[in-house]
C-alpha positions as CSV (number, residue, x, y, z in Angstrom):
1,M,0.0,0.0,0.0
2,G,2.9,2.3,0.7
3,S,4.3,1.9,-2.8
4,V,0.8,2.8,-4.2
5,Y,0.8,6.0,-2.1
6,V,4.3,6.9,-3.2
7,E,3.6,6.1,-6.9
8,K,0.3,8.0,-7.0
9,Q,1.7,10.9,-5.0
10,F,-1.0,10.9,-2.3
11,W,-0.8,13.9,-0.1
12,N,0.6,13.4,3.5
13,H,-1.4,16.0,5.5
14,G,0.7,15.4,8.6
15,R,3.9,16.5,6.8
16,D,2.3,18.8,4.2
17,R,4.0,17.0,1.3
18,P,3.4,13.8,-0.8
19,Y,4.3,10.4,0.7
20,S,7.8,9.3,0.1
21,G,9.6,5.9,0.2
22,G,11.0,6.8,3.6
23,D,7.4,7.2,4.9
24,A,6.5,3.7,3.6
25,I,9.6,2.1,5.2
26,G,8.9,4.0,8.5
27,V,5.4,2.6,8.6
28,F,6.7,-0.9,7.8
29,F,9.2,-0.8,10.7
30,A,6.6,0.7,13.0
31,M,4.3,-2.2,12.3
32,I,7.0,-4.7,12.9
33,I,8.0,-3.2,16.2
34,G,4.3,-2.9,17.2
35,L,3.7,-6.6,16.4
36,F,6.8,-7.6,18.3
37,S,5.6,-5.6,21.3
38,I,2.1,-7.1,21.2
39,S,3.6,-10.6,21.1
40,M,5.5,-9.8,24.4
41,V,2.3,-8.7,26.1
42,N,1.3,-12.4,26.5
43,N,4.1,-13.0,29.1
44,Q,3.2,-9.8,31.0
45,F,-0.5,-10.7,30.9
46,K,0.2,-14.1,32.5
47,A,2.3,-12.5,35.3
48,T,-0.4,-9.9,35.9
49,V,-3.1,-12.5,36.3
50,E,-0.9,-14.5,38.7
51,A,-0.2,-11.4,40.7
52,K,-3.9,-10.6,41.0
53,V,-4.7,-14.1,42.2
54,A,-1.8,-13.9,44.8
55,A,-3.0,-10.5,46.0
56,K,-6.6,-11.8,46.4
57,L,-5.3,-14.6,48.6
58,I,-3.2,-12.2,50.6
59,F,-6.1,-9.9,51.2
60,E,-8.3,-12.8,52.3
61,V,-5.7,-13.6,55.0
62,I,-5.5,-10.0,56.1
63,K,-9.3,-9.6,56.4
64,R,-9.7,-13.0,58.2
65,T,-11.0,-12.7,61.7
66,P,-9.0,-15.1,64.0
67,P,-11.1,-17.5,66.0
68,I,-9.2,-16.6,69.2
69,E,-9.3,-13.0,70.2
70,L,-5.9,-11.8,71.5
71,D,-7.1,-8.9,73.8
72,D,-10.7,-9.4,74.7
73,P,-11.6,-6.7,77.2
74,R,-14.4,-8.8,78.7
75,A,-12.0,-11.8,79.4
76,E,-10.7,-12.4,82.8
77,K,-7.1,-11.3,83.7
78,H,-5.9,-14.1,86.0
79,T,-2.6,-14.3,87.9
80,L,-1.1,-17.7,87.2
81,K,-0.1,-20.1,89.9
82,G,1.0,-22.9,87.5
83,E,-1.3,-26.0,87.5
84,V,-2.5,-27.1,84.0
85,E,-5.2,-29.7,83.5
86,F,-6.6,-31.3,80.3
87,K,-10.2,-32.7,80.7
88,G,-11.4,-34.8,77.8
89,V,-9.6,-32.8,75.2
90,S,-10.0,-33.8,71.6
91,F,-8.2,-31.8,68.9
92,Y,-7.3,-31.7,65.2
93,Y,-5.6,-29.1,63.2
94,P,-7.9,-27.0,61.0
95,S,-5.7,-27.7,58.0
96,R,-6.1,-31.5,58.5
97,P,-9.7,-32.0,59.8
98,D,-9.6,-35.7,58.9
99,T,-6.7,-36.5,61.3
100,K,-7.5,-36.3,65.0
101,V,-4.3,-35.5,67.0
102,L,-5.8,-35.9,70.5
103,S,-8.8,-37.9,71.5
104,D,-10.3,-37.6,75.0
105,F,-6.9,-36.6,76.4
106,N,-6.8,-36.2,80.2
107,A,-3.8,-35.1,82.2
108,V,-2.8,-32.9,85.2
109,F,0.5,-31.0,85.1
110,E,1.1,-29.9,88.8
111,K,2.7,-26.7,89.9
112,G,6.4,-27.1,90.6
113,K,6.7,-30.6,89.1
114,T,8.6,-31.4,85.9
115,T,6.6,-33.5,83.4
116,A,8.0,-35.0,80.3
117,L,5.8,-35.7,77.2
118,V,7.2,-38.7,75.4
119,G,6.0,-40.4,72.2
120,P,6.6,-40.9,68.6
121,S,6.3,-38.2,66.0
122,G,2.7,-37.2,65.4
123,S,1.5,-38.4,68.8
124,G,0.4,-34.9,70.0
125,K,3.3,-33.6,72.1
126,S,3.6,-30.3,70.3
127,S,-0.1,-30.0,70.0
128,I,-0.5,-30.2,73.8
129,V,2.0,-27.3,74.2
130,Q,0.2,-25.3,71.5
131,L,-3.1,-25.8,73.3
132,V,-1.5,-24.6,76.6
133,E,-0.2,-21.5,74.7
134,R,-3.7,-21.1,73.2
135,F,-2.6,-21.0,69.6
136,Y,-5.5,-23.4,69.1
137,S,-8.7,-24.2,71.0
138,P,-9.8,-27.8,71.6
139,E,-12.7,-29.3,69.6
140,E,-14.0,-31.0,72.7
141,G,-13.1,-30.8,76.4
142,K,-11.3,-28.1,78.3
143,V,-7.9,-26.8,79.1
144,L,-7.8,-25.5,82.7
145,I,-5.2,-23.2,84.2
146,D,-5.4,-23.1,88.0
147,G,-8.9,-24.5,87.6
148,K,-10.1,-21.8,85.2
149,D,-11.0,-22.5,81.6
150,L,-8.3,-21.2,79.4
151,S,-10.8,-19.9,76.9
152,S,-12.2,-17.5,79.5
153,L,-8.8,-15.8,80.1
154,N,-7.5,-12.6,78.4
155,L,-5.0,-14.1,76.0
156,N,-2.6,-11.1,75.9
157,H,-2.5,-11.0,79.7
158,Y,-2.1,-14.8,79.9
159,R,0.8,-15.0,77.5
160,N,2.6,-12.0,79.2
């Protein structure tokens, strides 16, 4: 088409002169560069979509309300003496609801005494500690601290 414009002396209103061979070559290279740029957009489009999906997941985590409130003003602030008791505690991790870690677990850890938790990997030793630290709440039963239900205590005060 460029050769037709040059041969027939079509007027180039942008330059206020007839089209030349240079104009035709300029258009040709502009089209090649444009097509090359468009072909590169596909890679950027994929990365943009992946970034949007990742951002959505991040915002879901940020907006999530934790099941355990850290500093509930209505919760009791109890001064600890040191006795820990598990009464009929059953527990599984939220990420693995099909695997019960503890089932009807009962134990008393007395103040001033050293107690060892011994067992194979996956038997619930770390889970017991995490329940005492209240990173999780038991599905059934209660964790008592000095005879008080751990879920009724102000978590921030308790951990301090």
